[in-house]
C-alpha positions as CSV (number, residue, x, y, z in Angstrom):
1,M,-32.8,-30.3,-41.4
2,K,-31.2,-32.1,-38.3
3,K,-27.8,-30.3,-39.1
4,L,-29.7,-26.9,-39.2
5,L,-31.4,-27.6,-35.8
6,F,-28.1,-28.7,-34.3
7,A,-26.6,-25.4,-35.6
8,V,-29.4,-23.2,-34.2
9,C,-29.1,-25.1,-30.7
10,L,-25.3,-24.6,-30.6
11,F,-25.6,-21.0,-31.6
12,C,-28.2,-20.5,-28.8
13,S,-26.1,-22.4,-26.3
14,T,-22.9,-20.4,-27.0
15,G,-24.7,-17.0,-26.9
16,S,-26.1,-17.8,-23.5
17,I,-22.7,-18.7,-22.3
18,T,-21.1,-15.6,-23.9
19,N,-23.7,-13.3,-22.3
20,A,-23.7,-14.9,-18.9
21,Q,-21.7,-13.0,-16.4
22,V,-21.5,-14.9,-13.1
23,V,-20.3,-18.3,-13.3
24,D,-20.0,-19.1,-9.6
25,L,-21.0,-17.3,-6.5
26,K,-21.0,-17.1,-2.6
27,V,-23.2,-15.5,-0.1
28,I,-21.8,-13.9,3.0
29,D,-23.9,-13.0,6.1
30,N,-27.0,-14.0,4.4
31,G,-26.3,-11.4,1.9
32,S,-25.5,-8.7,4.4
33,S,-27.6,-6.0,6.0
34,G,-28.2,-3.5,3.2
35,P,-31.3,-2.9,1.2
36,Y,-29.8,-5.1,-1.8
37,K,-28.8,-8.7,-0.9
38,A,-25.2,-9.0,-1.9
39,I,-23.3,-11.9,-3.5
40,A,-19.4,-12.6,-4.0
41,A,-19.2,-13.5,-7.8
42,K,-16.7,-15.0,-10.1
43,E,-17.2,-13.5,-13.7
44,A,-16.5,-15.3,-16.6
45,T,-14.1,-12.9,-18.0
46,L,-12.4,-11.9,-14.8
47,P,-11.3,-15.0,-13.1
48,D,-8.5,-13.7,-10.9
49,F,-10.8,-11.2,-9.1
50,T,-14.1,-11.5,-7.1
51,V,-16.8,-9.0,-7.6
52,Y,-18.9,-8.2,-4.5
53,R,-22.2,-6.7,-5.7
54,P,-25.9,-6.6,-5.3
55,K,-27.4,-9.9,-6.6
56,D,-29.9,-8.1,-8.6
57,L,-28.0,-5.1,-10.2
58,T,-31.2,-4.0,-12.2
59,V,-33.2,-3.5,-8.8
60,A,-30.2,-1.8,-7.0
61,S,-29.5,0.6,-10.1
62,K,-33.2,1.6,-10.5
63,A,-33.3,2.6,-7.0
64,E,-29.9,4.3,-6.6
65,G,-29.0,5.3,-10.1
66,K,-25.7,3.7,-11.5
67,L,-23.7,2.2,-8.7
68,P,-20.2,3.5,-7.7
69,V,-17.3,1.2,-8.4
70,I,-14.5,0.2,-5.8
71,V,-11.4,-1.7,-6.5
72,F,-9.9,-3.5,-3.5
73,G,-6.4,-4.7,-2.5
74,N,-6.1,-7.3,0.0
75,G,-3.9,-7.5,3.3
76,G,-0.5,-8.9,2.5
77,C,-1.1,-7.9,-1.1
78,S,-2.6,-11.4,-1.3
79,N,-4.6,-13.2,-3.7
80,T,-7.6,-13.8,-1.7
81,S,-10.1,-11.3,-0.3
82,I,-11.6,-13.9,2.2
83,T,-10.5,-12.2,5.5
84,H,-12.2,-9.1,4.1
85,E,-15.4,-10.5,2.6
86,K,-17.7,-9.4,5.4
87,V,-16.9,-5.7,5.0
88,L,-17.0,-5.9,1.2
89,S,-20.4,-7.9,1.0
90,E,-21.7,-5.3,3.5
91,I,-20.8,-2.3,1.3
92,A,-21.9,-4.0,-1.8
93,S,-25.4,-4.6,0.0
94,H,-25.8,-0.7,0.2
95,G,-25.5,-0.2,-3.5
96,Y,-21.8,-0.5,-4.6
97,I,-19.8,-2.8,-6.9
98,I,-16.5,-4.0,-5.4
99,I,-13.9,-5.8,-7.6
100,A,-11.5,-7.5,-5.1
101,V,-8.2,-9.0,-6.2
102,G,-8.1,-12.7,-6.1
103,P,-10.2,-15.6,-7.2
104,L,-13.7,-16.3,-5.5
105,P,-12.7,-17.4,-2.0
106,K,-14.9,-20.5,-1.2
107,E,-13.1,-21.4,2.0
108,P,-10.1,-20.1,4.1
109,R,-6.8,-21.0,2.9
110,V,-3.2,-19.8,3.1
111,P,-2.7,-17.2,0.3
112,D,-0.2,-18.8,-2.4
113,A,0.7,-15.6,-4.2
114,S,1.5,-11.9,-3.8
115,T,-0.2,-9.9,-6.4
116,P,1.1,-6.8,-8.3
117,S,-0.5,-3.3,-7.7
118,K,-1.4,-3.1,-11.6
119,M,-4.3,-5.5,-10.9
120,L,-6.3,-2.6,-9.4
121,I,-5.8,-0.7,-12.7
122,D,-6.7,-3.9,-14.6
123,A,-9.8,-4.0,-12.6
124,I,-10.9,-0.4,-13.4
125,D,-10.1,-1.1,-17.2
126,W,-12.4,-4.3,-17.0
127,M,-15.2,-2.5,-15.5
128,I,-15.1,0.5,-17.8
129,A,-15.2,-1.9,-20.8
130,Q,-18.1,-3.9,-19.2
131,S,-19.8,-0.6,-18.7
132,K,-19.6,0.1,-22.5
133,D,-20.7,-3.4,-23.5
134,K,-24.6,-3.6,-24.2
135,N,-24.6,-7.3,-23.4
136,S,-23.0,-6.8,-20.0
137,E,-25.0,-6.6,-16.7
138,Y,-22.9,-3.5,-15.9
139,F,-23.9,-1.6,-19.1
140,Q,-26.5,0.4,-17.1
141,S,-25.5,-0.4,-13.6
142,A,-21.9,0.7,-13.1
143,D,-21.0,4.4,-12.8
144,T,-17.4,4.5,-13.8
145,N,-17.2,8.3,-13.2
146,K,-17.3,7.3,-9.5
147,I,-14.4,4.9,-8.9
148,A,-12.7,4.4,-5.4
149,A,-9.6,2.5,-4.7
150,A,-9.5,0.7,-1.2
151,G,-7.3,-1.6,0.4
152,Q,-6.2,-3.2,3.8
153,S,-2.6,-3.1,5.2
154,C,-0.3,-4.0,2.1
155,G,-3.3,-3.6,0.1
156,G,-3.4,0.1,1.1
157,A,0.1,0.5,-0.5
158,Q,-1.5,-0.8,-3.7
159,V,-4.2,1.8,-3.2
160,V,-1.6,4.6,-3.2
161,Y,-0.1,3.2,-6.4
162,A,-3.5,3.0,-8.1
163,S,-4.7,6.3,-6.8
164,A,-2.4,8.2,-9.1
165,D,-4.8,7.0,-11.9
166,P,-6.9,10.1,-12.9
167,R,-10.0,7.7,-12.8
168,V,-9.8,7.0,-9.2
169,K,-12.1,9.7,-7.3
170,S,-11.5,8.8,-3.8
171,S,-9.3,6.4,-1.7
172,I,-9.8,4.2,1.6
173,M,-6.8,3.1,3.6
174,F,-7.9,0.4,5.9
175,N,-5.3,-0.3,8.7
176,S,-2.6,1.2,6.4
177,G,-0.1,4.0,5.7
178,M,3.1,4.6,4.0
179,G,5.1,6.2,6.6
180,E,8.8,5.8,5.6
181,M,8.2,2.4,3.7
182,T,8.4,1.5,0.2
183,M,5.8,-1.4,-0.6
184,A,3.9,-2.6,-3.6
185,G,5.4,0.0,-5.8
186,A,4.5,3.0,-3.5
187,S,6.3,5.2,-1.1
188,K,5.9,8.3,0.7
189,E,6.7,10.0,-2.6
190,S,3.8,8.5,-4.2
191,L,1.4,10.5,-1.9
192,K,2.4,13.5,-4.0
193,K,0.5,12.0,-6.8
194,L,-2.7,11.7,-5.0
195,H,-5.3,14.0,-6.5
196,A,-8.7,13.1,-4.7
197,P,-10.0,12.9,-1.1
198,I,-8.6,10.0,0.9
199,V,-9.6,8.5,4.3
200,Y,-7.5,6.4,6.6
201,I,-9.6,3.7,8.7
202,I,-7.4,2.5,11.4
203,G,-7.6,0.4,14.5
204,G,-6.2,2.9,17.1
205,P,-2.6,2.7,18.5
206,S,-2.7,-0.9,18.8
207,D,-2.7,-1.0,14.9
208,V,0.7,-1.5,13.7
209,A,-0.3,0.9,10.9
210,F,-1.2,3.6,13.3
211,A,2.1,5.7,13.1
212,N,2.2,5.5,9.3
213,A,-1.2,6.7,9.0
214,Q,-0.5,9.7,11.1
215,L,2.6,10.5,9.3
216,D,0.7,10.3,5.9
217,Y,-2.0,12.7,7.3
218,D,0.7,15.1,8.5
219,R,2.5,15.1,5.0
220,L,-0.8,15.4,2.9
221,T,-1.3,19.1,2.4
222,H,-2.7,19.1,-1.2
223,V,-5.8,16.9,-1.2
224,P,-8.6,16.5,1.5
225,V,-7.6,13.8,4.0
226,A,-9.3,12.2,7.0
227,V,-8.3,9.7,9.8
228,A,-10.9,7.6,11.6
229,G,-9.6,5.5,14.4
230,L,-11.2,2.8,16.4
231,G,-9.4,2.9,19.8
232,N,-9.0,-0.8,20.4
233,G,-9.5,-2.1,16.9
234,G,-6.0,-3.5,16.2
235,H,-4.6,-4.2,12.7
236,M,-7.7,-6.3,11.5
237,G,-10.3,-3.9,13.1
238,T,-13.8,-5.3,12.8
239,F,-13.3,-7.2,9.5
240,G,-14.1,-10.4,11.1
241,V,-17.2,-9.2,12.8
242,E,-20.9,-10.0,11.2
243,F,-21.6,-7.3,8.5
244,G,-18.1,-6.1,9.0
245,G,-18.9,-4.3,12.2
246,S,-18.1,-0.6,12.6
247,F,-15.3,-0.7,9.8
248,S,-18.3,-1.1,7.3
249,K,-20.4,1.6,8.9
250,I,-17.8,4.3,8.9
251,A,-16.4,3.3,5.4
252,L,-20.1,3.6,4.2
253,K,-20.3,7.0,5.8
254,W,-17.3,8.2,3.7
255,L,-18.5,6.5,0.5
256,D,-22.0,7.8,0.5
257,W,-20.8,11.4,1.4
258,Q,-18.1,11.2,-1.5
259,F,-20.3,9.6,-4.2
260,K,-24.0,9.8,-3.0
261,A,-24.0,13.3,-1.6
262,K,-25.2,12.2,1.6
263,S,-24.6,14.8,4.3
264,S,-24.3,12.5,7.2
265,G,-20.9,11.7,6.1
266,A,-19.7,15.3,6.5
267,E,-21.3,15.3,10.0
268,V,-19.1,12.4,10.9
269,F,-15.8,13.5,9.2
270,L,-15.9,17.2,9.5
271,E,-18.2,17.8,12.6
272,N,-17.0,15.0,14.8
273,D,-20.6,13.6,15.2
274,L,-19.7,10.2,16.3
275,T,-22.9,9.3,18.1
276,N,-23.2,6.2,16.4
277,F,-19.6,5.4,16.5
278,P,-18.5,4.8,20.2
279,G,-14.9,4.3,20.7
280,W,-14.0,6.2,17.3
281,T,-12.0,9.4,17.0
282,V,-11.9,11.4,13.7
283,K,-9.8,14.3,12.2
284,A,-9.8,15.8,8.9
285,K,-8.1,18.7,7.1
286,N,-8.0,20.3,3.6
287,F,-11.7,20.1,3.1
288,A,-13.4,23.2,1.7
289,S,-15.5,23.7,4.9
290,K,-12.8,22.9,7.3
């Protein structure tokens, strides 16, 4: 009888470990400013990534429907998203699931590894598998028909690499552009493989990526493309500001327009309504209404 009870207890314990998703977490900016308090999470089956997401996926997905997914590459193609966590947490708090390259960052540290661009594809594969698993939190909460690739600086080159994947429906280049560079498995030739709308969010002329972003914009003739520039933003923009500052806000305008059919994004990017974005400039082309 004792052996039977022990076996039952062991089964229950093992089952709960198997079904648990989050094994460690961190809260940034008090959960950020959106309607769904966000966390940065370490997932049991995804230790080399960090998932920024609403803490309560059930509440968020009931209110929003299934949540769009973003895969994110870091500046320097590094293995930590800590310098980007304010923007990522803020976006997540508005009803998005973001899988960032690198383990859950608990404190600032010098990145100890450069990461391959294929990790963004690995993140997509993982989320699609999770969305099909009835025991996963993401089964009824992740919309794998709405996947974006986003990244900062070198992570933007990873975005260009990953955006050739037909599952990527939109791309965000923070402080990034290919120009004449070859980096992270991507080059100006890779731009020809883009098949979905892309936006460059840059820090104005003081951003070292400014010229490359402009070159990419000029070269892209086959997909909708926009450039949003913060005049004095520099290469890190507002990544270090509470709630990610205006970089978060303008990225959300893009994402909500592309994935949630919110027309205010079209007003910003196509009609240059920058009332709530002082210091920003925007240009766009190849959109149906342009």
